[in-house]
C-alpha positions in Angstrom: 114.4 -30.4 -7.5 116.0 -32.0 -10.4 119.3 -31.0 -9.3 118.5 -32.4 -5.8 117.2 -35.7 -7.1 120.1 -36.0 -9.4 122.6 -35.4 -6.5 120.9 -38.2 -4.5 120.8 -40.6 -7.2 124.6 -39.9 -7.9 125.2 -40.4 -4.3 123.5 -43.9 -4.4 125.6 -44.7 -7.4 128.8 -44.0 -5.5 127.6 -46.1 -2.6 127.4 -48.9 -5.2 130.9 -47.9 -6.6 129.4 -46.8 -9.9 130.8 -43.7 -11.4 130.9 -41.7 -14.7 127.2 -42.0 -15.3 125.0 -39.2 -16.4 121.8 -39.0 -14.4 119.0 -37.5 -16.0 115.8 -36.4 -14.1 112.6 -35.9 -16.2 108.9 -35.2 -15.7 106.6 -38.2 -16.3 103.7 -37.4 -18.7 101.2 -39.2 -16.5 100.6 -38.1 -12.8 100.3 -41.6 -11.6 104.0 -42.1 -12.5 105.1 -39.5 -9.8 106.4 -36.1 -10.0 109.9 -36.9 -11.4 111.6 -40.0 -12.8 115.0 -41.3 -13.9 116.0 -43.9 -16.4 119.5 -44.4 -15.0 118.9 -48.1 -14.2 118.6 -48.7 -18.0 121.8 -47.0 -18.8 123.7 -49.1 -16.5 122.0 -52.6 -17.6 124.6 -53.4 -20.3 127.7 -52.8 -18.2 126.4 -54.4 -15.0 124.9 -57.4 -16.8 121.7 -57.1 -14.8 118.2 -56.3 -15.8 117.2 -52.6 -15.5 114.4 -53.6 -13.1 116.9 -55.5 -10.7 119.3 -52.4 -10.9 116.5 -50.0 -10.1 115.4 -52.2 -7.1 119.0 -52.1 -5.9 119.3 -48.2 -6.3 116.2 -47.3 -4.4 117.6 -48.9 -1.3 120.4 -46.4 -1.3 118.5 -43.3 -2.3 117.4 -41.0 0.6 116.2 -37.5 0.7 113.8 -35.5 3.1 111.9 -34.4 -0.1 111.1 -37.9 -1.4 107.8 -39.2 0.0 107.7 -42.4 -2.0 109.6 -44.2 -4.9 108.4 -46.7 -7.3 110.1 -49.0 -9.8 108.3 -49.4 -13.1 108.9 -51.5 -16.1 111.2 -51.3 -17.9 113.4 -49.8 -15.2 112.1 -46.3 -14.3 112.4 -45.0 -10.8 109.6 -42.7 -10.1 109.8 -40.1 -7.4 106.9 -38.8 -5.6 108.1 -35.7 -3.5 106.8 -33.6 -0.8 105.1 -30.3 -1.9 107.2 -28.3 0.7 109.7 -27.3 -2.0 107.0 -25.7 -3.9 106.0 -23.4 -1.0 109.6 -22.8 -0.2 109.9 -21.6 -3.9 106.7 -19.5 -3.6 108.4 -17.7 -0.7 111.4 -17.3 -2.7 109.5 -15.6 -5.5 107.8 -13.2 -2.9 111.3 -12.3 -1.4 113.4 -11.9 -4.5 110.6 -10.2 -6.6 112.1 -8.8 -9.8 115.2 -11.0 -9.5 113.3 -14.2 -9.2 114.6 -16.7 -11.8 117.9 -14.9 -12.2 121.2 -16.8 -11.8 125.0 -16.5 -12.5 125.7 -19.0 -15.0 127.5 -16.3 -17.1 130.0 -15.6 -14.4 130.6 -12.1 -15.9 131.5 -13.4 -19.3 131.8 -10.5 -21.7 129.3 -10.9 -24.6 128.7 -8.4 -27.5 125.5 -8.6 -29.3 125.2 -6.7 -32.5 121.7 -6.6 -34.0 119.5 -4.6 -36.4 122.4 -2.5 -37.7 120.4 -1.4 -40.7 122.2 1.0 -43.2 121.1 4.5 -42.3 119.6 4.8 -45.8 115.9 4.0 -45.0 113.3 3.3 -42.6 113.3 0.1 -40.4 111.2 -2.7 -41.6 109.8 -6.2 -40.6 112.9 -7.9 -40.8 114.6 -5.5 -38.5 111.8 -5.8 -36.1 112.1 -9.5 -35.8 116.0 -9.3 -35.4 115.5 -6.4 -33.0 113.2 -8.3 -30.8 115.3 -11.4 -30.8 118.7 -9.5 -30.1 117.2 -7.4 -27.3 115.3 -10.3 -25.6 118.6 -12.4 -25.8 120.6 -9.5 -24.3 117.9 -9.2 -21.4 118.1 -13.0 -20.8 121.9 -13.3 -20.6 122.2 -10.2 -18.4 119.6 -11.7 -16.1 121.8 -14.9 -15.9 125.0 -13.1 -15.1 126.5 -12.4 -18.4 128.1 -9.0 -19.0 126.3 -7.9 -22.0 126.9 -4.9 -24.4 124.1 -4.3 -27.1 125.9 -2.8 -30.1 124.7 -1.1 -33.3 127.0 -0.8 -36.3 126.4 2.1 -38.4 127.3 1.7 -42.1 128.0 5.3 -42.6 130.8 4.9 -45.2 130.9 3.4 -48.8 128.7 3.6 -51.8 125.4 3.3 -50.2 126.2 6.6 -48.2 127.5 8.3 -51.4 124.0 7.4 -53.0 122.2 8.6 -50.0 124.0 12.1 -50.3 123.4 12.1 -54.0 119.6 11.3 -53.6 119.2 14.0 -51.0 121.0 16.5 -53.1 118.8 15.5 -56.2 115.7 16.2 -54.2 117.1 19.4 -53.0 117.9 20.6 -56.5 114.2 19.7 -57.5 112.9 21.9 -54.5 115.3 24.7 -55.9 113.5 24.4 -59.1 116.5 23.1 -60.9 117.2 19.9 -63.2 118.0 17.0 -61.1 119.0 13.4 -61.8 118.6 10.5 -59.2 121.7 8.4 -58.9 121.6 4.8 -60.5 121.1 3.0 -57.2 119.4 6.1 -55.5 116.8 6.0 -52.6 113.3 7.0 -53.5 111.7 7.0 -50.0 109.5 9.8 -48.7 112.2 10.3 -46.0 114.7 11.5 -48.5 112.2 14.0 -49.7 111.6 15.2 -46.1 115.3 15.6 -45.4 115.7 17.6 -48.5 112.8 19.7 -47.7 114.2 20.3 -44.2 117.5 21.7 -45.8 115.5 23.8 -48.3 113.4 25.4 -45.5 116.5 26.2 -43.5 118.9 27.3 -46.1 116.7 27.9 -49.2 118.9 27.5 -52.3 122.2 28.5 -50.7 123.5 24.9 -50.4 123.8 24.2 -54.0 127.5 24.8 -54.0 128.0 22.5 -51.0 130.1 19.4 -51.1 128.5 16.1 -51.3 129.9 15.4 -47.8 127.4 18.0 -46.4 124.4 16.0 -47.7 125.9 12.6 -46.8 126.5 13.7 -43.1 123.1 15.5 -42.7 121.3 12.7 -44.3 123.0 10.0 -42.3 122.5 11.9 -38.9 118.7 12.3 -39.8 118.0 8.7 -40.9 119.9 7.3 -37.8 117.9 9.8 -35.6 114.8 8.1 -37.1 116.0 4.6 -36.5 117.1 5.2 -33.0 113.7 6.8 -32.2 111.8 3.9 -33.6 113.9 1.4 -31.7 113.4 3.3 -28.6 109.8 3.2 -29.0 110.1 -0.6 -29.7 111.9 -0.8 -26.1 115.4 -1.3 -27.6 118.3 1.0 -26.2 121.8 0.3 -27.2 124.8 0.6 -25.1 127.1 1.4 -28.0 127.0 2.6 -31.5 130.0 1.9 -33.7 130.6 3.8 -37.0 132.3 2.2 -40.1 133.6 5.6 -40.9 135.4 5.7 -37.3 136.7 2.3 -37.8 138.3 3.2 -41.2 139.9 6.4 -39.4 141.0 4.5 -36.5 142.7 1.6 -38.4 144.7 1.6 -41.7 143.1 -1.2 -43.8 146.4 -1.8 -45.7 147.7 -2.8 -42.3 145.0 -5.3 -42.3 146.3 -6.6 -45.8 149.8 -6.8 -44.5 148.9 -9.0 -41.4 146.9 -11.4 -43.6 149.8 -11.5 -46.0 152.2 -12.3 -43.3 150.0 -15.0 -42.1 149.6 -16.5 -45.6 146.2 -15.6 -46.5 146.6 -13.0 -49.3 147.3 -13.1 -53.0 146.8 -11.0 -56.0 144.8 -11.8 -59.2 143.5 -9.6 -61.9 144.8 -6.5 -60.3 142.8 -7.2 -57.1 143.8 -8.4 -53.6 142.1 -11.6 -52.5 141.6 -13.1 -49.1 142.5 -16.9 -49.3 139.6 -17.9 -46.9 139.0 -21.2 -48.9 142.2 -22.4 -47.0 140.1 -22.1 -43.8 136.5 -22.3 -43.3 134.9 -20.8 -46.6 134.5 -22.6 -49.9 135.8 -19.8 -52.1 138.1 -16.8 -51.9 136.8 -13.2 -51.8 138.3 -9.8 -52.9 139.4 -7.5 -50.1 140.7 -4.7 -52.3 139.6 -4.2 -56.0 141.6 -3.5 -59.0 140.6 0.2 -58.8 142.2 0.5 -55.3 139.0 0.6 -53.4 138.3 -1.8 -50.5 135.2 -4.2 -50.6 132.9 -3.9 -47.5 134.6 -7.2 -46.2 137.7 -5.4 -45.3 136.1 -3.0 -42.6 133.9 -5.6 -41.4 136.9 -7.8 -40.5 138.5 -4.8 -38.7 135.4 -4.1 -36.9 135.2 -7.7 -35.6 138.9 -7.6 -34.6 138.3 -4.3 -32.8 135.3 -5.8 -30.8 137.7 -8.6 -29.6 140.5 -6.0 -28.9 137.7 -4.3 -26.6 137.8 -7.4 -24.4 134.8 -9.3 -25.4 134.8 -13.0 -24.9 132.0 -13.7 -27.2 130.5 -12.0 -30.3 127.0 -12.6 -31.4 125.9 -11.1 -34.7 122.1 -11.2 -35.8 122.0 -11.0 -39.7 119.4 -11.5 -42.2 119.2 -15.0 -44.0 120.7 -13.3 -47.0 124.0 -13.1 -45.2 124.3 -16.9 -45.1 127.5 -17.0 -47.2 129.0 -14.3 -45.2 129.4 -16.4 -42.0 132.2 -18.5 -43.1 134.0 -15.4 -44.5 133.9 -13.7 -41.0 134.9 -16.7 -39.2 137.7 -17.5 -41.4 138.9 -13.8 -41.1 139.0 -14.3 -37.3 141.0 -17.5 -37.9 143.4 -15.8 -40.2 144.1 -13.0 -37.5 145.0 -15.6 -35.0 141.7 -15.5 -33.1 139.4 -18.3 -32.1 136.7 -18.6 -34.7 134.4 -19.9 -32.1 134.3 -16.5 -30.4 131.9 -15.4 -33.1 128.5 -16.8 -33.4 126.3 -15.6 -36.3 122.5 -16.0 -36.0 120.5 -15.9 -39.2 116.8 -14.6 -39.1 114.4 -16.1 -41.4 111.8 -14.1 -43.3 108.6 -12.7 -41.9 105.3 -12.5 -43.7 102.8 -10.1 -42.6 99.1 -11.5 -43.0 95.9 -9.8 -42.7 92.4 -11.5 -43.5 94.3 -14.6 -44.6 96.2 -12.5 -47.2 99.7 -11.8 -47.5 100.4 -8.1 -46.9 103.5 -6.9 -48.9 103.0 -3.2 -49.2 102.3 -0.2 -46.7 98.6 1.2 -47.2 100.3 4.6 -46.6 103.4 4.6 -48.7 102.8 1.8 -51.1 106.2 0.3 -50.0 107.3 -2.3 -47.5 105.7 -2.2 -44.1 107.8 -0.3 -41.5 108.6 -1.2 -37.9 106.9 2.2 -36.9 103.6 1.3 -39.0 103.6 -2.2 -37.3 103.9 -0.6 -33.8 101.1 1.9 -34.5 98.9 -0.9 -35.9 99.2 -3.7 -33.1 101.2 -2.0 -30.3 104.7 -2.7 -28.9 103.6 -5.6 -26.6 102.1 -7.5 -29.5 105.1 -6.9 -31.8 107.6 -7.7 -29.3 105.7 -10.9 -28.0 104.9 -12.3 -31.5 108.5 -11.8 -32.8 109.7 -13.5 -29.6 107.5 -16.6 -29.8 109.2 -18.4 -32.8 112.7 -19.7 -33.3 114.8 -17.3 -35.2 115.6 -20.0 -37.8 112.0 -20.6 -38.7 110.1 -18.6 -41.1 107.0 -16.9 -39.5 103.6 -15.4 -40.3 102.6 -12.4 -38.4 98.8 -12.3 -38.2 97.6 -8.7 -37.9 93.9 -9.7 -37.1 95.1 -12.2 -34.3 97.6 -9.5 -32.9 95.0 -6.9 -32.6 92.1 -9.1 -31.4 91.0 -8.9 -27.9 90.1 -12.5 -27.3 91.8 -15.6 -25.8 93.0 -16.8 -29.3 95.5 -13.9 -29.0 98.3 -15.2 -26.9 99.6 -11.8 -25.8 96.1 -10.8 -24.9 95.6 -14.1 -23.0 98.8 -13.6 -21.1 98.1 -10.1 -20.4 94.7 -10.8 -19.1 96.0 -13.3 -16.5 98.4 -10.6 -15.2 95.4 -7.8 -15.1 93.1 -10.3 -13.4 95.5 -10.8 -10.5 96.2 -7.0 -10.5 92.5 -6.5 -9.9 92.2 -9.0 -7.0 95.3 -7.5 -5.4 93.9 -4.1 -5.4 91.1 -5.4 -3.0 93.4 -7.4 -0.8 97.0 -6.7 -1.3 98.2 -7.9 2.2 101.0 -10.4 1.8 103.5 -11.8 4.1 105.9 -14.9 4.3 104.2 -18.0 5.5 106.4 -20.7 7.1 103.7 -23.4 6.8 101.2 -23.5 3.9 98.3 -25.8 4.9 95.2 -24.5 3.1 96.1 -24.6 -0.5 96.4 -28.3 -0.9 94.8 -29.3 -4.1 95.9 -30.3 -7.6 95.1 -27.1 -9.4 97.1 -25.2 -6.8 100.1 -27.5 -7.1 99.9 -27.2 -10.9 100.3 -23.5 -10.6 103.1 -23.8 -8.1 105.0 -26.3 -10.2 104.9 -24.0 -13.2 106.2 -21.2 -11.1 109.0 -23.5 -9.9 109.9 -24.3 -13.6 110.6 -20.7 -14.3 114.2 -20.9 -13.1 115.1 -23.9 -15.2 113.4 -22.3 -18.3 115.4 -19.0 -17.9 118.7 -21.1 -17.6 117.9 -23.0 -20.8 117.0 -19.9 -22.6 120.2 -18.4 -21.8 122.5 -21.4 -22.5 120.7 -22.3 -25.7 120.1 -18.6 -26.7 116.4 -19.1 -27.4 114.1 -16.4 -26.0 111.0 -18.1 -27.4 111.4 -20.5 -24.6 110.5 -17.7 -22.2 107.5 -16.8 -24.5 106.2 -20.4 -24.6 106.6 -20.7 -20.9 104.7 -17.5 -19.9 101.8 -18.6 -22.2 101.7 -21.9 -20.4 101.9 -20.4 -17.0 98.9 -18.1 -17.9 96.9 -21.1 -19.2 97.5 -22.9 -16.0 96.5 -19.9 -13.9 93.4 -19.3 -15.8 92.3 -23.1 -15.1 93.2 -22.5 -11.3 91.2 -19.2 -11.2 88.2 -21.1 -12.8 88.1 -23.7 -10.0 89.1 -21.7 -6.9 87.8 -18.6 -5.1 90.6 -16.4 -3.9 88.8 -14.4 -1.2 87.2 -16.9 1.1 85.8 -16.6 4.6 89.1 -18.1 6.3 91.8 -15.3 6.5 94.3 -17.8 6.6 93.3 -19.5 3.3 92.7 -16.2 1.7 96.4 -15.1 2.7 97.8 -18.3 1.3 96.0 -18.0 -2.1 96.9 -14.2 -2.2 100.6 -15.3 -1.8 100.1 -17.9 -4.7 98.6 -15.4 -7.0 101.2 -12.9 -6.2 103.8 -15.3 -7.0 102.2 -15.9 -10.4 101.9 -12.2 -11.1 105.6 -11.7 -10.4 106.6 -14.7 -12.5 104.6 -13.5 -15.4 106.2 -10.1 -15.0 109.7 -11.2 -14.9 109.2 -13.5 -18.0 107.5 -10.8 -20.1 110.0 -8.3 -19.0 112.7 -10.6 -20.6 111.2 -10.4 -24.0 110.5 -6.7 -23.8 106.7 -6.9 -23.0 105.0 -4.6 -20.3 101.9 -6.2 -19.2 98.9 -3.8 -18.4 97.6 -3.8 -14.8 93.9 -3.4 -16.0 92.1 -4.5 -19.3 
C-alpha cells in the first residue's frame, strides 16, 4: 500500500510539473489521522514559495486511487489517507495461496553472496559467542535466500598453523599419559576434556602402538574429531553449511610467495628487520602488518588474504564475514588486502558480534556447572532448547552487547517472548484441528471490526519487514515483528470468538487465523525457530 500511495502522489506531482521529490509514506501514530500519511507538501514549501497547507490542498485535487476512501489535510501540511480495507483481504488470500512463500521477493536478483560465520578453530567446543554468530549468520542467509539472493553458507577451517600443532601435541601428551609414560603439555596447549577423550579413543583402538607416529597423525585425527563435534553441534542448532573451506587446502592450492610477488608488483610490500611487511597504511589501515616473519614463516594474515581472494575468484559478488568483536582491527587489514589485489573493497563486509553474558538468578554465569569452564553451545541447547537459543540470539542487533537470561528463556509464561509467540501459533493449531476447512473468499463481509483489521494490517506488514531485514541485513527485525504479530493476535483472540453460529463468519475468521499462523511460521522459519503445534 505504501508503494501504491507513493505512486499516486508521484503521479499527482507530475501533473503539477514537479519532479525529483522523494515521496515518503508513513503510518500515523494516531488512528484518527488515517491509515497512511505523507509530508511531501512540507518538503516542497521552500522551493514553491507556498505554505505546506496550500500545497497539500493543491495536491489532493490531483490524487486518485480506487484504494483511497478519504483524504484529509492536517497542520502543518500532512496529507492523511484513509484507505479501503479490501487490500487487507486481498493480502490475506495471498497468504493462503502462497503459503510458505508468503513474504518472499526477488530484490536480490540472484546476486551471489558468501556468508562465512562461526569458523571456530577446531581446537575446542563451540561457546556462547559462536552461538550468537551462528544464529545471526544462518538467519541472515535464510532471509537473503528468501529475498532472491544466491547465498552460500561457508565455514573456514583453520586446520593449519601453530594452533593445530598445539592441538596435536596436546593429544599426544594425553596419549602418552594413558600409556603410562612421562608427558609434557605444550606451552599453549589445550586442556579440555575433549582432548582427553580423543587421546582415550586412540589408546582404546591402538593401545601403545602409536608412540612412534609422526605429529601429523595426531594433528589430523584431532582436527577431524573436533570438527565432527562442531558440525554435530551446529546441525542440532539447525545450521547446515553449503561449503567447508580448509586453510590447509588453500595453502596447497596457492603459493603464498606468489601473493607477495603480486603485492610487491602493486607497490604494497617492503622488507624491514628481516620480515616482509604489507603496506596497508597506504590504503585503509592505520598501520602496516607483517606477512612473512624473519624466520621464514607466514603470519595468519597471508592465507586469510588468499582465502578471500579465492572466494572472489569463485564468482561471489559480495562477501560477508561474521567475526568476534576482538577482530575489530582486522577489518581494515582485510579490506586493504582486497584493494591491494585490485578488487573492490566494498565487496567485503565484516560484521562484528558483541559479547554475550549468560545470566541466571540475576547473576552472571561464567563457568559451566559440569566442566568448570566456559558454557558451551551444546550445554545451552540442552538447558533451554534450540528454539529459545535461536530466538534470543536473533532478537538483538549484532552490534549490541546482550544478556541471555536463562530463567526467562526456560519459563513457560507470557514474560518469555519465545513462549508467547509459540503459544499464539499452538493456539491457532488447536482451533484448526476442530475446523480446518478453508477456501479463498472473494468478498469478506463478516470480519469488519478494529481488532480484525489490526491483525490483518500486521500480516500485511510482513512483506515490508522481510524486505527491510534483507536490505539492512538485520534479522532482529523479523524477531521483533513476529512478537508484535503474536501480541496483536492474542488481543484479537481475547475479543473475538472464532467458531460462531454463522458458517460464513466462521469461515472468514478461520481464514484470518490461518493467515496469521502461516505468517508466524514463515517469520520464525527465517530465524531458525520451529514452533510447536501444541503446548
